[in-house]
Backbone bond lengths (Angstrom), bond angles and torsions (degrees), N, CA, C in turn:
res aa  C-N    CA-C-N  psi(-1)  N-CA   C-N-CA  omega(-1)  CA-C   N-CA-C  phi
1 M - - - 1.455 - - 1.533 109.93 -
2 R 1.342 116.95 127.52 1.460 120.35 178.26 1.516 110.79 -65.19
3 V 1.337 116.55 135.82 1.450 121.80 178.07 1.537 109.83 -108.41
4 F 1.310 116.14 160.44 1.449 120.49 179.88 1.527 110.02 -71.77
5 R 1.298 116.97 123.36 1.459 122.32 -177.41 1.520 113.46 -119.78
6 G 1.309 115.94 16.93 1.462 119.25 177.66 1.499 111.99 119.66
7 W 1.319 114.41 162.11 1.455 121.76 -177.69 1.525 111.41 -75.60
8 D 1.323 116.49 154.54 1.452 121.63 169.84 1.525 108.28 -62.60
9 T 1.301 116.40 166.45 1.466 121.61 179.39 1.516 110.80 -122.36
10 R 1.314 114.59 157.79 1.454 122.67 175.78 1.527 108.17 -136.66
11 T 1.335 116.64 147.18 1.454 120.64 174.70 1.512 108.84 -90.69
12 L 1.320 116.25 122.95 1.465 121.32 177.72 1.514 109.74 -97.98
13 H 1.314 115.84 141.06 1.463 121.94 175.64 1.520 107.61 -107.42
14 L 1.327 116.46 102.24 1.457 121.03 -174.46 1.501 110.36 -96.04
15 K 1.319 115.94 -167.19 1.460 120.35 -178.12 1.521 111.70 -61.91
16 D 1.305 115.55 153.62 1.463 122.86 179.20 1.533 111.88 55.84
17 S 1.327 114.94 35.11 1.468 122.20 176.37 1.517 113.75 62.20
18 E 1.317 117.39 19.70 1.465 120.75 178.54 1.532 108.92 -70.48
19 R 1.327 115.25 133.56 1.477 121.98 179.40 1.524 107.75 -111.52
20 V 1.314 115.33 128.34 1.490 120.90 -176.71 1.519 108.81 -133.11
21 E 1.322 115.43 137.27 1.466 120.53 173.81 1.522 108.44 -83.61
22 A 1.305 116.68 127.88 1.445 122.00 -179.46 1.517 110.54 -123.08
23 I 1.320 116.14 147.02 1.470 118.14 170.33 1.519 108.10 -75.64
24 A 1.322 116.52 152.43 1.454 121.98 -177.17 1.526 109.36 -127.28
25 P 1.309 118.29 79.77 1.467 120.79 -176.62 1.511 113.41 -69.86
26 V 1.310 115.78 148.72 1.454 121.69 175.70 1.533 110.64 -81.43
27 I 1.337 116.12 -33.29 1.467 121.92 -179.16 1.517 109.03 -122.53
28 V 1.316 117.04 128.07 1.446 123.84 179.88 1.530 109.62 -113.13
29 S 1.306 116.07 136.22 1.474 122.33 175.35 1.507 108.78 -106.45
30 A 1.358 115.58 127.10 1.466 119.93 -174.80 1.535 110.85 -138.87
31 S 1.310 118.85 82.05 1.428 128.82 -3.36 1.518 107.83 -156.87
32 R 1.346 116.24 149.86 1.454 120.07 173.45 1.522 111.64 -67.75
33 R 1.324 117.53 -25.80 1.458 121.86 -168.56 1.519 113.83 -91.62
34 T 1.312 117.04 -17.13 1.471 119.90 -179.25 1.527 108.39 -163.16
35 D 1.332 116.20 167.38 1.457 119.59 -177.15 1.524 109.62 -97.31
36 I 1.335 115.09 84.92 1.454 121.03 178.67 1.513 112.14 -61.82
37 P 1.338 120.53 -45.32 1.462 119.86 -179.51 1.516 113.59 -60.69
38 A 1.342 118.60 -32.21 1.457 120.62 -177.50 1.529 112.68 -81.50
39 F 1.355 117.76 -36.55 1.472 119.92 -167.64 1.520 114.46 -122.35
40 Y 1.302 118.99 -18.58 1.458 119.88 -170.10 1.521 112.85 -130.00
41 V 1.304 116.51 33.88 1.472 120.77 -177.73 1.526 111.54 -65.66
42 E 1.318 116.56 -44.62 1.461 119.85 -179.74 1.522 110.16 -57.88
43 W 1.312 116.30 -46.77 1.467 120.85 178.11 1.512 109.73 -61.47
44 F 1.328 119.06 -47.54 1.458 122.01 -177.36 1.537 111.01 -58.16
45 V 1.322 116.47 -46.58 1.476 119.84 -178.44 1.521 110.26 -64.15
46 E 1.326 117.54 -41.33 1.465 120.69 178.05 1.532 111.11 -61.21
47 R 1.331 116.98 -41.14 1.453 120.73 179.89 1.533 110.99 -68.89
48 L 1.321 116.17 -38.02 1.470 120.21 177.64 1.527 109.49 -61.79
49 R 1.323 117.29 -42.74 1.448 120.71 177.20 1.526 113.40 -65.77
50 A 1.332 114.67 -36.53 1.474 118.91 179.44 1.524 111.36 -73.55
51 G 1.323 116.88 -23.75 1.464 120.99 176.15 1.508 115.53 94.93
52 Y 1.311 116.96 1.08 1.477 118.56 -179.30 1.530 109.83 -162.06
53 V 1.305 114.71 165.38 1.456 122.73 175.71 1.521 107.62 -138.55
54 K 1.306 116.61 149.70 1.469 120.78 171.91 1.531 107.54 -99.30
55 W 1.329 115.08 128.84 1.450 121.97 -177.67 1.518 109.23 -120.91
56 V 1.347 116.08 141.02 1.480 121.31 -179.89 1.521 109.27 -112.37
57 N 1.308 115.97 125.80 1.463 121.23 176.68 1.524 108.86 -62.35
58 P 1.357 118.50 122.97 1.452 119.44 -175.04 1.521 114.39 -70.82
59 F 1.303 117.52 -14.31 1.453 120.95 -176.81 1.539 112.24 -100.26
60 S 1.330 115.08 -41.51 1.475 118.39 -178.66 1.519 113.41 -97.05
61 G 1.332 116.64 -20.03 1.472 120.77 -175.80 1.520 112.34 78.30
62 T 1.316 117.49 5.85 1.462 121.48 -179.23 1.516 110.60 -77.78
63 G 1.328 116.82 134.37 1.474 121.27 178.21 1.501 111.75 -85.42
64 Q 1.320 115.60 154.36 1.456 122.16 179.66 1.508 108.98 -149.90
65 C 1.335 118.19 137.75 1.429 122.21 174.09 1.519 110.18 -91.66
66 V 1.319 115.17 137.13 1.480 121.68 -178.94 1.513 107.86 -121.95
67 S 1.336 115.65 114.51 1.449 121.18 -179.18 1.538 110.32 -90.44
68 F 1.330 116.36 143.30 1.460 121.38 175.01 1.519 112.16 -92.27
69 A 1.333 118.06 11.56 1.461 121.37 -174.00 1.509 114.22 -59.54
70 K 1.349 116.14 -32.92 1.459 119.40 -177.58 1.532 112.56 -112.86
71 T 1.323 116.62 7.41 1.474 120.25 -176.75 1.526 110.98 -67.96
72 R 1.321 114.57 123.57 1.456 120.31 179.57 1.529 111.77 -111.56
73 A 1.351 117.71 -15.39 1.459 119.24 -178.69 1.538 109.03 -152.16
74 I 1.325 115.48 143.76 1.451 122.84 174.79 1.526 107.89 -123.89
75 V 1.328 116.20 130.82 1.464 121.10 173.05 1.528 106.99 -103.93
76 F 1.313 117.68 114.39 1.449 122.86 177.78 1.513 109.71 -91.98
77 W 1.330 115.75 144.55 1.483 123.43 176.83 1.530 106.58 -124.82
78 S 1.333 116.54 128.81 1.456 116.89 -176.88 1.538 111.41 -161.35
79 K 1.325 114.48 154.74 1.464 122.16 168.21 1.518 111.28 -106.05
80 N 1.341 115.98 -8.60 1.458 120.09 177.14 1.533 108.66 -153.90
81 P 1.334 117.24 79.59 1.471 119.32 -175.69 1.533 114.12 -83.02
82 R 1.320 118.46 8.41 1.463 118.99 -176.88 1.548 112.41 -55.99
83 P 1.344 119.95 -42.02 1.474 117.66 178.48 1.529 113.83 -61.44
84 L 1.307 117.62 -25.48 1.468 120.58 179.02 1.526 112.38 -76.49
85 M 1.293 117.45 -28.65 1.477 121.69 -167.97 1.528 113.21 -55.07
86 P 1.335 121.19 -42.21 1.464 119.21 -179.91 1.527 113.10 -66.54
87 H 1.343 117.76 -15.97 1.471 120.94 -174.77 1.524 112.52 -99.53
88 L 1.317 117.19 -5.51 1.475 118.47 -178.38 1.524 112.00 -64.72
89 A 1.330 117.01 -28.62 1.470 119.62 177.50 1.524 110.81 -60.99
90 E 1.347 116.98 -35.08 1.459 119.04 178.58 1.527 110.95 -68.17
91 V 1.331 116.50 -40.53 1.467 120.27 176.05 1.520 109.17 -59.70
92 D 1.333 116.14 -42.24 1.476 120.04 176.96 1.523 110.96 -60.05
93 R 1.327 117.37 -45.33 1.473 120.62 -178.00 1.518 111.71 -61.98
94 R 1.300 116.39 -29.15 1.456 120.49 -179.84 1.529 111.96 -81.32
95 G 1.311 115.63 -1.89 1.460 120.11 176.78 1.515 114.18 73.98
96 I 1.317 116.52 23.09 1.465 121.15 -179.97 1.527 107.68 -102.75
97 G 1.319 116.04 128.03 1.461 120.34 177.05 1.520 110.68 -78.85
98 Y 1.331 115.95 161.63 1.458 119.54 179.23 1.522 109.29 -160.71
99 Y 1.328 113.22 158.24 1.472 120.33 162.85 1.515 106.06 -147.79
100 L 1.360 115.07 170.40 1.454 120.25 -170.46 1.535 110.74 -125.91
101 Q 1.318 115.90 134.98 1.445 123.38 168.40 1.509 106.14 -94.60
102 F 1.324 117.87 106.06 1.463 123.49 -173.21 1.522 108.04 -106.96
103 T 1.336 116.34 105.81 1.450 120.78 177.85 1.531 109.07 -81.47
104 L 1.323 115.42 117.69 1.468 122.07 -177.31 1.513 107.85 -129.53
105 N 1.344 115.21 92.40 1.459 122.88 -179.87 1.522 109.38 -104.30
106 D 1.319 115.75 168.43 1.464 121.91 169.43 1.512 109.28 -126.94
107 Y 1.339 115.11 90.22 1.460 121.37 172.04 1.530 109.40 -122.22
108 E 1.333 116.84 33.35 1.460 119.94 -179.04 1.511 111.15 -61.24
109 A 1.326 118.47 -43.69 1.454 121.51 -177.68 1.514 111.93 -63.03
110 E 1.337 116.18 -32.10 1.470 119.82 -178.24 1.539 112.62 -86.56
111 G 1.295 118.33 -13.99 1.454 121.62 -177.77 1.502 114.27 67.24
112 L 1.324 117.18 25.78 1.449 120.88 -177.67 1.526 113.87 -78.64
113 E 1.343 117.14 -15.55 1.457 120.67 -179.94 1.530 107.25 -126.44
114 P 1.336 115.94 73.41 1.467 120.66 -164.63 1.510 116.06 -67.44
115 N 1.312 119.47 -26.06 1.467 121.18 -171.86 1.512 113.36 -112.85
116 L 1.319 115.55 23.96 1.462 120.26 177.01 1.518 110.72 -92.57
117 P 1.333 118.05 154.28 1.456 120.31 167.57 1.519 109.63 -59.16
118 S 1.318 116.85 165.56 1.462 120.42 179.57 1.517 110.11 -60.21
119 L 1.342 115.22 160.13 1.438 120.10 177.89 1.509 110.62 -58.60
120 A 1.326 117.09 -42.58 1.470 120.68 -179.58 1.522 111.62 -59.11
121 E 1.351 116.58 -41.38 1.459 120.10 178.72 1.518 111.58 -66.36
122 R 1.302 116.75 -39.62 1.467 119.82 -179.02 1.523 111.77 -69.24
123 I 1.316 116.53 -36.00 1.470 120.11 174.30 1.523 110.36 -62.88
124 E 1.320 115.76 -42.77 1.446 120.29 178.30 1.533 111.34 -61.90
125 T 1.324 116.05 -41.80 1.472 120.37 177.49 1.522 110.01 -62.20
126 F 1.321 117.24 -45.37 1.459 119.63 -179.26 1.533 110.39 -57.45
127 C 1.315 116.50 -49.64 1.452 119.59 -176.79 1.525 111.53 -64.64
128 E 1.318 117.05 -40.42 1.461 120.36 -179.44 1.533 110.95 -67.47
129 L 1.310 116.18 -43.13 1.475 120.69 179.07 1.520 110.70 -62.42
130 S 1.324 116.40 -48.69 1.469 119.97 179.11 1.504 111.36 -59.79
131 G 1.341 115.97 -42.95 1.466 119.40 179.02 1.506 112.13 -61.44
132 G 1.340 117.58 -28.22 1.449 121.07 -178.01 1.510 114.80 -85.32
133 V 1.337 117.29 -42.14 1.461 120.35 -174.65 1.508 112.88 -104.98
134 G 1.337 117.79 -13.97 1.451 120.82 -178.42 1.509 111.73 107.32
135 R 1.330 116.30 138.40 1.471 121.19 -173.42 1.512 112.65 -66.37
136 S 1.320 118.79 -22.85 1.476 119.38 179.07 1.519 111.76 -73.55
137 K 1.325 117.53 -16.15 1.475 121.33 -178.30 1.535 112.79 -95.90
138 V 1.332 117.12 -0.10 1.466 119.44 -178.84 1.529 107.52 -125.04
139 I 1.337 115.76 105.03 1.449 122.21 -178.39 1.532 108.11 -91.15
140 W 1.325 116.92 123.84 1.482 119.60 174.64 1.514 109.81 -81.52
141 R 1.328 115.21 126.95 1.458 122.81 174.83 1.528 109.21 -113.89
142 Y 1.295 117.35 134.85 1.465 121.35 165.35 1.538 104.76 -115.65
143 D 1.320 114.79 103.21 1.450 121.32 -164.31 1.534 109.62 -152.92
144 P 1.348 117.03 114.45 1.454 127.99 4.51 1.545 111.82 -99.01
145 L 1.322 114.22 161.66 1.456 120.68 169.00 1.519 108.07 -90.09
146 L 1.347 116.94 123.29 1.457 120.61 179.65 1.521 109.73 -144.09
147 L 1.309 115.55 166.79 1.463 123.29 179.94 1.527 109.72 -118.52
148 T 1.327 116.17 157.05 1.461 122.12 174.59 1.527 108.34 -136.40
149 D 1.311 115.46 -179.83 1.469 119.12 177.95 1.512 111.55 -59.09
150 R 1.343 117.61 -30.25 1.454 120.91 -176.49 1.526 113.35 -108.96
151 L 1.309 116.94 -9.72 1.466 121.40 179.73 1.517 107.56 -111.28
152 G 1.345 114.96 95.56 1.448 120.08 -179.85 1.518 111.83 -88.13
153 L 1.295 116.08 -176.89 1.453 122.32 -173.92 1.541 111.27 -62.66
154 D 1.342 116.75 -47.56 1.456 119.44 179.81 1.534 111.90 -62.71
155 Q 1.334 114.31 -38.94 1.478 118.35 179.35 1.515 111.53 -66.95
156 L 1.340 116.37 -35.54 1.466 119.56 177.91 1.538 110.39 -65.92
157 V 1.313 117.00 -42.87 1.454 120.09 175.80 1.521 110.45 -57.96
158 E 1.333 116.68 -44.00 1.461 120.52 179.62 1.526 111.32 -63.61
159 R 1.326 117.48 -39.80 1.477 120.27 178.49 1.515 111.63 -59.63
160 V 1.318 115.65 -51.50 1.463 120.10 -176.42 1.546 108.69 -63.63
161 T 1.319 115.84 -41.58 1.451 120.28 -178.73 1.524 111.76 -63.55
162 R 1.335 117.28 -40.67 1.457 120.79 178.79 1.508 112.18 -61.18
163 V 1.326 116.71 -42.66 1.465 119.94 176.97 1.524 109.20 -64.39
164 G 1.318 117.25 -44.50 1.435 121.18 -178.95 1.511 114.25 -63.00
165 E 1.333 116.20 -32.51 1.453 119.33 178.24 1.531 111.83 -59.46
166 R 1.337 115.24 -31.44 1.457 120.77 -179.90 1.518 112.75 -82.24
167 I 1.313 117.21 -36.78 1.462 118.92 -168.59 1.516 116.09 -111.07
168 H 1.334 119.08 -9.37 1.470 117.32 -173.49 1.513 113.85 -61.71
169 P 1.365 121.17 -26.49 1.443 117.82 175.84 1.532 112.62 -67.53
170 F 1.329 117.10 -13.82 1.461 122.47 -175.47 1.539 110.61 -107.37
171 A 1.320 118.36 10.19 1.459 120.99 -177.37 1.522 109.44 -137.57
172 E 1.332 115.43 149.15 1.459 121.38 172.28 1.527 111.53 -98.70
173 K 1.328 115.22 -28.84 1.489 118.43 -171.86 1.517 109.86 -138.66
174 L 1.333 114.91 145.42 1.445 124.11 168.90 1.529 108.17 -117.18
175 V 1.308 116.46 126.60 1.465 121.84 174.82 1.517 108.33 -107.93
176 I 1.326 116.50 124.17 1.446 120.90 178.00 1.528 110.19 -110.45
177 A 1.326 114.21 146.57 1.466 119.96 176.31 1.517 107.60 -137.40
178 F 1.318 115.53 129.46 1.472 119.90 -179.96 1.533 108.79 -85.94
179 A 1.326 114.92 138.97 1.476 120.18 -177.41 1.536 110.58 -55.05
180 D 1.309 115.25 140.21 1.471 122.37 178.86 1.516 107.44 -123.14
181 I 1.327 115.90 64.15 1.455 121.92 -173.47 1.525 112.13 -65.69
182 G 1.326 116.07 -35.93 1.476 119.55 -176.22 1.499 114.26 -64.48
183 R 1.328 117.68 -20.75 1.478 119.72 -176.22 1.527 112.10 -73.08
184 Y 1.345 117.81 -24.57 1.468 119.76 -170.68 1.529 110.07 -125.15
185 A 1.343 116.60 112.06 1.453 120.79 179.95 1.512 112.72 -59.30
186 K 1.339 117.73 -37.45 1.450 119.97 -178.01 1.534 111.18 -67.35
187 V 1.334 117.12 -31.78 1.462 120.79 177.24 1.522 109.69 -71.27
188 R 1.333 118.20 -43.07 1.456 121.14 178.41 1.522 110.57 -58.68
189 T 1.326 116.19 -45.00 1.469 120.57 -178.95 1.518 110.89 -64.26
190 R 1.321 116.65 -43.90 1.465 120.88 -178.66 1.516 111.47 -64.68
191 L 1.332 116.81 -44.42 1.454 119.75 -177.53 1.538 112.04 -67.60
192 R 1.313 116.80 -27.38 1.483 118.21 176.90 1.533 110.89 -63.55
193 R 1.334 116.03 -27.55 1.470 119.29 178.97 1.515 111.43 -70.88
194 F 1.307 117.69 -20.12 1.465 119.34 178.07 1.534 111.25 -75.92
195 A 1.327 116.64 -18.66 1.459 121.97 176.37 1.514 112.94 51.23
196 Q 1.310 116.54 38.46 1.459 120.96 179.62 1.533 112.02 -119.45
197 G 1.326 115.38 8.59 1.455 118.11 179.25 1.519 113.64 67.79
198 C 1.328 118.43 32.74 1.468 120.98 178.14 1.521 109.86 -56.59
199 R 1.297 116.68 130.74 1.468 119.86 179.85 1.511 112.07 -150.16
200 E 1.319 114.87 164.03 1.446 122.41 176.11 1.537 110.10 -75.31
201 L 1.306 115.52 160.90 1.454 120.89 169.91 1.527 108.75 -84.25
202 S 1.323 116.44 140.18 1.462 119.51 173.48 1.531 108.29 -72.48
203 P 1.311 118.68 164.62 1.464 120.43 176.55 1.532 112.20 -56.10
204 E 1.335 116.07 -37.94 1.465 118.97 178.59 1.531 110.91 -65.09
205 E 1.349 116.00 -41.13 1.473 119.92 178.24 1.498 112.23 -68.00
206 M 1.336 116.93 -35.08 1.470 120.22 175.51 1.527 111.25 -56.78
207 R 1.331 114.79 -46.45 1.462 119.26 -179.00 1.522 111.45 -66.41
208 V 1.321 116.95 -42.49 1.473 119.68 179.01 1.524 110.12 -62.44
209 F 1.335 116.24 -43.26 1.468 120.06 177.19 1.529 109.25 -56.03
210 A 1.317 115.56 -50.07 1.477 120.01 -176.13 1.513 110.75 -62.15
211 E 1.318 117.73 -43.33 1.476 120.56 179.68 1.515 111.20 -60.41
212 K 1.340 116.09 -47.07 1.464 120.29 -176.72 1.533 110.54 -67.62
213 F 1.322 116.55 -40.75 1.445 118.79 -177.86 1.514 110.87 -67.61
214 V 1.324 117.25 -45.49 1.464 120.78 179.41 1.530 110.87 -60.27
215 T 1.317 116.54 -41.63 1.479 119.52 178.60 1.527 111.85 -63.68
216 A 1.348 115.61 -41.18 1.446 119.82 -176.87 1.508 113.68 -71.58
217 T 1.333 117.85 -23.83 1.470 120.10 -169.75 1.530 112.54 -121.42
218 R 1.296 117.65 13.26 1.473 120.40 -174.46 1.520 112.26 -56.12
219 A 1.310 116.56 -35.42 1.474 120.44 -176.50 1.525 112.34 -68.70
220 W 1.299 117.61 -16.25 1.485 119.57 -178.43 1.520 112.06 -69.53
221 G 1.327 118.33 -29.34 1.459 121.00 -174.60 1.528 112.60 71.21
222 L 1.315 116.54 24.10 1.466 121.28 -178.42 1.533 110.34 -84.04
223 N 1.319 117.53 133.03 1.450 120.63 172.12 1.529 109.19 -75.20
224 V 1.332 116.61 128.23 1.451 121.83 -178.65 1.529 108.52 -115.54
225 A 1.329 116.05 136.41 1.473 119.89 -178.57 1.519 108.73 -144.51
226 T 1.312 115.59 155.02 1.471 121.81 176.97 1.513 109.98 -101.37
227 C 1.335 115.28 150.49 1.458 121.98 -177.62 1.526 110.13 -108.29
228 A 1.316 117.29 113.98 1.459 123.76 173.35 1.541 112.02 53.33
229 E 1.334 116.66 44.53 1.450 121.74 -179.84 1.529 110.17 -109.87
230 A 1.330 115.84 141.78 1.456 120.37 176.39 1.531 111.08 -77.27
231 I 1.343 117.80 -29.41 1.446 120.38 -177.25 1.511 111.90 -64.81
232 D 1.314 116.74 139.89 1.444 122.56 -179.54 1.521 109.32 -103.10
233 L 1.339 115.02 114.78 1.463 120.61 -179.82 1.537 111.81 -118.26
234 E 1.305 115.70 20.38 1.459 119.30 -174.87 1.535 113.15 -65.36
235 D 1.336 116.64 -25.28 1.470 119.03 175.86 1.528 112.35 -65.41
236 L 1.346 115.87 -17.83 1.464 121.20 176.69 1.527 111.70 -95.48
237 G 1.342 116.35 3.17 1.447 119.96 -178.06 1.511 113.12 85.56
238 I 1.353 117.06 13.94 1.467 121.34 179.49 1.524 107.79 -104.38
239 E 1.323 116.49 113.76 1.441 121.58 -175.96 1.525 110.77 -88.38
240 K 1.311 115.78 171.88 1.486 120.93 172.77 1.516 108.54 -91.65
241 N 1.303 116.21 129.02 1.443 120.65 -169.71 1.499 114.53 -87.13
242 R 1.333 115.09 157.93 1.458 122.91 163.72 1.507 106.04 -118.68
243 C 1.323 118.09 108.88 1.479 119.78 -177.90 1.538 109.02 -72.32
244 I 1.305 117.76 -39.54 1.467 120.92 166.13 1.521 104.43 -94.31
245 D 1.331 115.98 99.68 1.470 122.36 -159.26 1.522 111.75 -113.34
246 D 1.304 117.06 111.02 1.457 121.05 179.40 1.525 111.57 -62.01
247 G 1.340 117.08 -39.21 1.457 119.27 -179.57 1.515 112.63 -65.52
248 L 1.336 116.31 -42.70 1.467 119.75 178.63 1.524 110.26 -66.49
249 L 1.312 118.16 -41.72 1.478 120.30 179.31 1.502 110.70 -60.20
250 A 1.332 117.40 -44.14 1.475 121.68 179.67 1.529 110.35 -64.08
251 R 1.310 116.97 -37.31 1.465 120.08 -179.65 1.530 112.48 -73.19
252 L 1.332 116.56 -38.32 1.468 119.93 -178.34 1.516 112.46 -74.44
253 F 1.342 117.33 -33.77 1.458 120.87 -171.57 1.531 111.35 -128.54
254 P 1.317 117.07 59.97 1.451 120.99 -174.38 1.520 114.34 -69.46
255 E 1.334 117.31 -14.93 1.470 121.13 -179.60 1.523 112.65 -93.26
256 D 1.332 117.08 -3.75 1.471 120.01 -177.53 1.524 109.50 -86.61
257 A 1.304 115.92 94.68 1.462 121.16 -174.65 1.535 112.58 -61.92
258 E 1.354 116.26 -37.58 1.467 118.37 -179.64 1.500 112.16 -67.93
259 L 1.303 117.50 -40.37 1.458 121.15 176.93 1.531 110.77 -64.19
260 L 1.306 116.83 -45.04 1.465 119.71 -178.91 1.527 111.22 -67.06
261 R 1.323 116.09 -32.72 1.461 119.33 177.04 1.530 110.53 -64.94
262 F 1.337 115.76 -40.47 1.461 119.92 178.51 1.529 109.95 -66.33
263 L 1.322 117.81 -43.50 1.458 120.95 -177.76 1.521 111.49 -65.59
264 G 1.329 116.05 -39.07 1.449 120.52 179.79 1.505 111.21 73.25
265 P 1.349 116.63 -176.74 1.484 121.22 -178.74 1.525 110.14 -66.14
266 V 1.333 114.84 151.05 1.467 120.81 -176.22 1.503 111.80 -55.29
267 E 1.316 117.82 -40.71 1.468 120.92 -175.25 1.526 112.74 -69.65
268 A 1.345 117.23 -11.74 1.461 119.85 -178.06 1.515 112.74 -108.07
269 R 1.320 118.08 3.16 1.470 118.90 -171.52 1.523 114.60 -76.97
270 H 1.331 116.47 -7.98 1.474 117.92 175.30 1.529 110.34 -61.11
271 R 1.343 116.80 -22.35 1.463 119.38 178.09 1.515 113.32 -66.27
272 L 1.338 115.96 -18.12 1.452 121.03 -176.71 1.527 113.42 -92.78
273 K 1.310 119.13 2.32 1.459 120.79 -179.79 1.513 110.95 -55.48
274 D 1.340 115.01 135.15 1.448 120.84 -178.54 1.533 109.09 -77.50
275 K 1.292 118.15 102.49 1.455 122.16 -177.95 1.523 113.34 -76.02
276 G 1.343 116.65 -6.45 1.457 120.35 177.75 1.519 112.69 -84.40
277 Q 1.335 117.61 -6.79 1.450 121.83 178.84 1.518 110.60 -99.76
278 R 1.340 116.47 172.76 1.435 120.97 179.22 1.542 112.44 -58.45
279 K 1.324 116.41 155.39 1.465 120.93 -176.70 1.532 111.99 -55.25
280 E 1.330 117.20 -37.66 1.467 121.40 -176.74 1.526 112.30 -77.04
281 C 1.329 117.96 -11.96 1.469 121.65 -177.53 1.528 109.48 -71.97
282 G 1.330 116.26 133.88 1.453 120.75 -179.46 1.510 113.82 -98.57
283 C 1.329 118.90 3.02 1.462 122.25 -173.46 1.522 111.71 -62.44
284 I 1.350 114.61 147.51 1.444 119.74 167.30 1.527 108.04 -85.78
285 V 1.312 115.83 171.44 1.470 120.94 -174.33 1.529 112.02 -65.26
286 S 1.304 114.79 144.31 1.464 123.05 171.89 1.521 106.48 -153.18
287 K 1.331 114.99 170.77 1.463 119.12 175.51 1.538 108.13 -113.20
288 D 1.315 115.90 114.83 1.464 120.84 179.18 1.538 108.84 -84.96
289 I 1.338 115.97 129.45 1.468 120.34 -176.47 1.529 112.54 -106.87
290 G 1.334 117.58 12.78 1.442 121.18 -179.10 1.515 112.72 -88.18
291 A 1.342 114.88 -179.52 1.472 121.27 -179.49 1.525 109.01 -140.21
292 Y 1.332 116.80 141.62 1.449 120.95 174.58 1.516 110.73 -67.05
293 D 1.320 115.13 163.36 1.460 122.89 176.11 1.544 112.60 59.29
294 T 1.317 116.92 34.42 1.473 119.17 179.95 1.536 112.67 -129.37
295 C 1.331 119.06 2.61 1.460 120.21 -174.65 1.524 111.85 -98.28
296 P 1.312 118.13 110.40 1.483 121.39 -179.63 1.517 115.32 -72.01
297 H 1.329 119.01 -1.88 1.463 117.63 173.35 1.522 111.29 -60.82
298 L 1.346 116.60 -34.85 1.469 122.58 176.64 1.532 112.70 52.60
299 C 1.307 115.98 45.58 1.472 120.48 179.56 1.534 109.55 -66.15
300 G 1.320 115.48 138.50 1.461 119.77 -173.83 1.514 114.48 -61.17
301 Y 1.317 118.63 -30.31 1.471 122.91 -175.85 1.515 112.93 -93.52
302 C 1.325 118.85 2.52 1.473 120.66 -168.49 1.518 111.56 -80.66
303 Y 1.329 115.48 132.81 1.464 121.28 178.00 1.527 111.88 -83.28
304 A 1.347 118.43 -12.50 1.466 121.13 -168.89 1.516 114.34 -88.76
305 H 1.336 117.47 3.51 1.467 118.81 171.90 1.524 108.94 -134.54
306 S 1.320 115.06 141.45 1.467 120.80 -178.30 1.498 112.35 -88.21
307 S 1.350 117.48 -31.96 1.470 121.02 -178.44 1.516 109.08 -166.51
308 E 1.320 114.11 158.39 1.457 119.79 176.79 1.523 110.93 -62.03
309 A 1.338 115.54 -37.77 1.476 119.45 -179.49 1.511 110.38 -62.76
310 A 1.336 118.02 -40.79 1.455 121.05 -179.37 1.529 111.22 -64.14
311 V 1.337 117.18 -38.22 1.449 121.07 179.46 1.532 110.14 -68.10
312 H 1.328 116.96 -42.93 1.457 120.24 178.61 1.537 111.26 -63.02
313 A 1.331 116.22 -38.40 1.469 119.70 178.73 1.511 110.85 -65.21
314 A 1.327 117.70 -40.61 1.446 121.14 177.38 1.520 111.27 -65.04
315 A 1.322 116.82 -39.96 1.458 121.06 178.74 1.519 111.51 -62.25
316 S 1.322 116.65 -36.14 1.460 119.93 -179.69 1.521 111.22 -72.06
317 R 1.329 117.71 -24.27 1.458 121.34 178.57 1.516 112.44 -85.77
318 H 1.323 117.64 -22.83 1.466 120.17 -172.93 1.493 113.21 -65.22
319 R 1.337 115.32 136.18 1.463 122.44 175.97 1.527 107.22 -127.40
320 P 1.328 118.36 120.37 1.474 120.35 -178.87 1.506 114.02 -54.43
321 A 1.338 116.62 -28.50 1.472 119.94 -179.65 1.527 112.01 -92.05
322 G 1.326 117.89 2.58 1.435 120.36 -176.92 1.529 112.37 -75.77
323 E 1.309 115.56 161.10 1.456 119.91 -177.84 1.524 112.18 -78.16
324 S 1.322 116.58 -29.35 1.455 120.27 179.13 1.515 110.26 -115.14
325 L 1.328 115.94 163.70 1.468 120.55 -175.40 1.523 111.98 -69.29
326 S 1.320 117.49 -36.67 1.467 120.10 -177.89 1.506 111.00 -139.97
């Protein structure tokens, strides 16, 4: 069975007759590392029109050109996609499919998401977006699920349920992710400054949360899935998710022959697993065009920024007409 060995390439002809070899991904992620729909829409649209973006590997510092010549689908990730909404028609005109991972949490009382619009505004955005593009294209994420000294397990179930009461008619799926604070020293240090006892759920608490939430929301008919979790909750009807999802892409865009050719038959899609993600992650391969330390949401639990100063420095360097994000 053929395995995925990398994206095709294209030769780009840049300014001053410069020729550059670029990878040409079929699926683009925009982005796990930062909120492009909320903060960098102008840049994204300019790069889409230019046909390529320059991306810098955050670990090696090596630059890479990414061509949109073969892109058939974009997966957007956002906590506030309203700035993107007026530009989705252009993505449609270019014949590129898309769906959105919309993280909609309620940590207003804890102040963990300091630079987001109000919960009421975000709920309104979710409903309006889903009404415009279709509920199958807007995935509700509650990510991460965490506890504090004042936010216990029952209260967390109530929080998620209250949000769901408003938006479940506009969603097909909820993806939950349990906080993984221990993995990132910078997150542990940052959360200690909140002095609220922010902590992860134990495996036992994860199961109790799932049981109570499923019981409370069974009538909604919402598909619930976990993101990159080792715990198995399938006996409760909670599957393991693929956020970059071959099945969803095939269902949303069944007429896109190039996309379907890349995905291949269902029984062979294990070859497309993204080996760059955690072992528990079910995503298929995509090319993420975002950059760390560039998201001004500055959420307290976020692993994708090292400090407020680093984010402000990146914001000062950003140019909407630039080839790279930062």
